[in-house]
C-alpha positions, 0 to 999 in steps of 0.5 A, spaced: 533 542 513 539 536 514 538 531 519 544 531 524 545 524 525 542 518 521 539 515 527 535 522 527 534 521 519 531 513 521 526 516 526 524 521 521 523 515 516 516 513 519 512 515 513 506 511 515 500 514 519 498 511 526 490 511 526 487 514 532 480 511 532 474 514 535 466 512 535 461 516 535 453 513 537 447 516 533 440 515 536 433 516 533 429 521 537 424 517 538 427 510 541 430 510 547 437 514 547 440 510 552 440 503 548 445 506 543 449 509 549 448 502 553 451 499 545 456 503 545 460 501 551 459 494 549 463 496 542 468 500 545 470 494 550 470 489 545 475 493 541 480 494 548 479 486 549 482 485 541 487 490 542 484 496 539 484 503 542 477 506 541 477 513 544 468 514 545 465 520 544 460 521 550 456 525 546 450 521 543 447 524 536 440 525 535 440 532 532 445 536 527 447 540 534 449 534 537 453 532 530 457 538 531 458 537 538 460 530 537 465 531 531 468 537 536 469 532 541 473 527 536 477 532 532 479 534 539 481 527 541 485 527 535 481 522 531 483 521 525 478 515 523 471 514 525 465 510 527 459 511 526 454 507 530 447 506 529 445 503 536 439 504 534 435 506 528 439 513 527 437 520 526 439 520 517 440 527 516 445 528 523 448 521 522 451 523 515 452 530 517 458 526 520 461 524 514 461 531 511 464 534 517 468 530 520 476 530 517 478 523 515 475 516 513 468 514 517 466 507 518 457 506 518 456 500 523 449 498 526 448 494 532 444 487 532 439 486 536 442 481 543 435 478 546 429 475 543 427 476 551 427 484 550 424 486 543 420 491 546 424 496 549 430 492 548 429 493 540 433 498 536 431 497 528 439 499 526 438 493 521 434 498 517 436 504 520 443 502 516 438 502 510 436 510 510 443 512 513 446 508 506 442 512 502 442 519 506 450 518 504 448 517 496 443 523 496 450 528 499 455 524 495 459 522 501 464 516 501 464 512 507 467 505 509 460 499 509 463 493 512 461 487 508 456 486 512 455 492 517 450 490 523 453 486 528 454 485 537 459 488 539 465 483 538 462 483 531 463 490 530 470 490 533 472 484 528 469 490 522 473 496 526 479 490 525 478 491 518 477 497 518 484 500 520 488 499 514 483 502 510 483 507 514 491 507 515 491 507 507 486 513 506 489 518 511 495 516 507 493 518 501 490 525 504 497 527 506 501 524 500 506 527 496 510 522 490 517 525 489 520 523 482 527 524 478 527 524 470 522 522 464 521 515 464 526 511 459 526 510 452 520 505 450 517 505 457 511 508 455 507 503 460 508 507 465 504 512 463 502 517 469 497 522 467 497 527 473 490 529 473 487 522 477 493 523 482 490 530 484 483 527 484 485 522 489 488 527 493 495 526 491 500 531 490 506 530 486 513 534 485 517 532 478 524 533 478 530 532 473 535 528 474 541 533 473 536 536 480 537 529 484 545 529 481 546 536 484 544 534 490 547 528 490 554 532 489 553 536 495 553 530 500 560 529 498 564 528 504 556 528 509 559 526 516 553 521 517 556 517 511 559 512 516 553 511 520 550 509 514 555 505 511 555 501 518 547 500 518 548 497 510 554 493 513 550 490 518 544 488 514 548 485 509 553 481 514 559 478 511 556 474 506 552 479 503 556 485 503 560 483 496 563 490 494 564 494 502 568 499 497 561 501 494 557 502 501 560 510 502 557 511 494 550 508 496 550 511 503 551 518 500 545 517 495 540 514 501 542 521 505 540 525 499 533 522 497 532 522 505 534 530 505 530 531 499 524 528 502 525 532 509 526 539 505 521 538 500 515 534 503 512 542 504 505 541 507 505 533 506 506 529 512 508 523 507 512 521 501 514 516 496 519 517 490 519 514 483 525 516 480 529 514 474 535 508 475 537 507 467 541 509 462 544 515 465 544 513 472 549 509 474 555 512 470 553 519 472 553 516 480 557 511 480 552 505 482 545 502 481 540 506 486 537 498 487 540 496 494 539 504 496 531 503 493 530 498 497 532 500 504 527 505 503 522 500 502 523 497 508 522 504 512 515 504 508 518 510 503 517 506 497 522 509 491 519 506 484 523 503 479 523 507 472 519 513 474 513 509 475 508 514 479 502 509 479 507 504 482 509 508 487 503 509 489 501 502 489 507 500 493 506 506 498 498 503 499 500 496 501 506 498 505 500 502 509 496 497 509 501 491 511 505 496 515 510 493 512 515 492 507 513 492 500 517 492 493 515 494 485 516 487 480 516 486 473 510 481 471 517 477 467 517 471 465 515 464 464 516 458 468 521 454 464 516 447 463 523 443 466 523 447 473 515 446 473 516 438 472 521 437 477 520 442 482 512 444 482 508 439 479 505 434 484 508 438 490 503 444 489 496 445 486 498 449 480 498 448 473 504 451 469 500 457 466 498 459 473 506 461 475 511 466 473 517 469 475 516 476 478 524 480 477 527 487 478 534 488 478 534 488 486 530 493 489 526 488 493 528 489 501 533 484 504 528 482 510 523 479 503 529 475 500 531 468 502 538 466 505 544 468 501 541 475 498 548 480 497 549 486 494 551 485 486 551 488 479 545 489 474 548 483 469 544 486 463 546 494 464 554 491 465 553 488 458 549 495 455 554 500 458 561 496 460 561 491 455 560 485 459 567 487 462 568 487 470 563 491 474 564 497 476 559 503 476 553 497 474 554 495 482 549 496 486 543 491 485 540 487 491 540 480 489 537 473 491 530 469 490 524 472 494 522 468 501 517 464 500 510 465 503 504 469 502 503 475 496 498 479 493 500 482 485 496 488 485 496 495 482 492 502 482 493 504 475 492 512 471 490 510 464 492 514 458 484 516 458 486 519 465 480 514 468 483 509 474 483 501 474 485 497 478 486 489 479 488 485 485 490 477 485 492 472 491 497 468 492 504 466 494 511 466 492 513 458 492 520 455 495 523 453 489 530 456 486 529 460 481 537 458 477 537 466 475 539 473 477 537 479 480 531 479 486 526 474 483 521 469 485 517 464 482 510 467 483 504 462 484 496 465 482 490 461 481 489 461 475 494 467 473 493 465 465 487 467 463 488 473 469 494 475 464 490 475 458 483 478 460 486 483 465 493 484 464 493 484 457 486 487 455 486 491 460 493 494 457 497 494 465 504 495 464 509 490 466 509 493 474 506 490 479 506 492 486 506 486 492 504 486 499 508 480 503 501 478 505 494 477 502 490 483 503 485 483 497 480 484 502 483 490 504 485 493 497 478 492 494 475 495 500 479 501 499 478 501 492 471 502 492 472 507 497 476 511 492 471 511 486 475 506 481 470 502 478 474 498 475 476 493 480 479 487 476 481 479 480 483 473 477 477 470 476 475 462 478 474 457 473 467 458 470 467 465 472 468 468 465 471 474 463 467 478 459 472 477 453 473 470 455 472 465 449 467 461 452 469 456 447 476 455 448 480 450 452 
């Protein structure tokens, strides 16, 4: 199936789930049911004041029959994520069976007591009920999202729901995601090892293809009538300063349409897609350009395209896109910051040591909207040396280059290790407003205690050089997601005084 025009393609590029929340209140039959119902209504009202749309199931669950009716009610309303609300102690079996029969992520939270003036009929004991609820979830091997402190007033529970929304968006996305790959890893890129079984364990589908499949599809899009619209959109995005090779845009537009059409024709039973593509060394000479700028454009629309067939990089990017609802990128944890740049532009201005800093780089896949002023389509310097003998660039053009805009970031990765187990790391920091003096899509990153994190997490646990970047501090949501997914190893940049298991306590 081919979209009729480019505007239609852009609409179909909506690749991030929309969360529709429901709430089911539960009540133990020896408590006053109206207490749970009143508290449920208060939660809905508090959510409305915060701009959170919450469907309120009118069936209050006291037994298994109620449970079935309530699940049918929220399902019929189109809910794909759910709060099970303990307005009082709650019935252990029916309330946990909700998580079994509801098709979507489920959060559990409990009502705090409102006033010391009404602790007879107005006492719900949900603080106690959450303990039995969690025990029963464990007995049934059921996954659920439970906030850090899951007991609160209606307003506090509304805040918990706001934290749950990005988590639910990721979980819904992963359950409906297909990662499409083209080509094997480039030679000597064993770090992008991608055991498939953990993807299936997460509920993610995968389709692996040859570079030749992609080349055939690309050639079939020659003279596609939509190319002109894509070229115009690219030129508008880049502006006069950024559009340094206007003759290259039709080639890249043809490729963008190829990927979008491939996604539509191959998503199958899945709603969402991400790509992991081989981008060198054969790609530029055969396609006639570097794919980086096109990759950046898709990433800005919630369709990550990971470089170098990094399947778990694509997975991580997609998670970041679902959390933020914004563009993400994939970068090499690339090079140290020279001491002279640190002394001139960082020391005394920002509270970081030299070892807290590094440069994150890739050839040019970071979306235009995340680059500082002056970004432009350029050529891949390293590939130009290798493939065009350092001469006038032709097919090594197509990177999107510029310094990454300053601001908060989270560097993270969910990774399938060689033994088939899942590992992850999360490190919050920032991109500094300091010129890199270098090439590619690049920025000076600062993460507290990065030096120790680099040695005792990234190196010690055999992580590859690629990390996903979300533009904001989203560690809280990432930790909840990885925990929900059953990832036992969730590493982070530990503060001073909190030693890593492999850290030498006598080192200075």
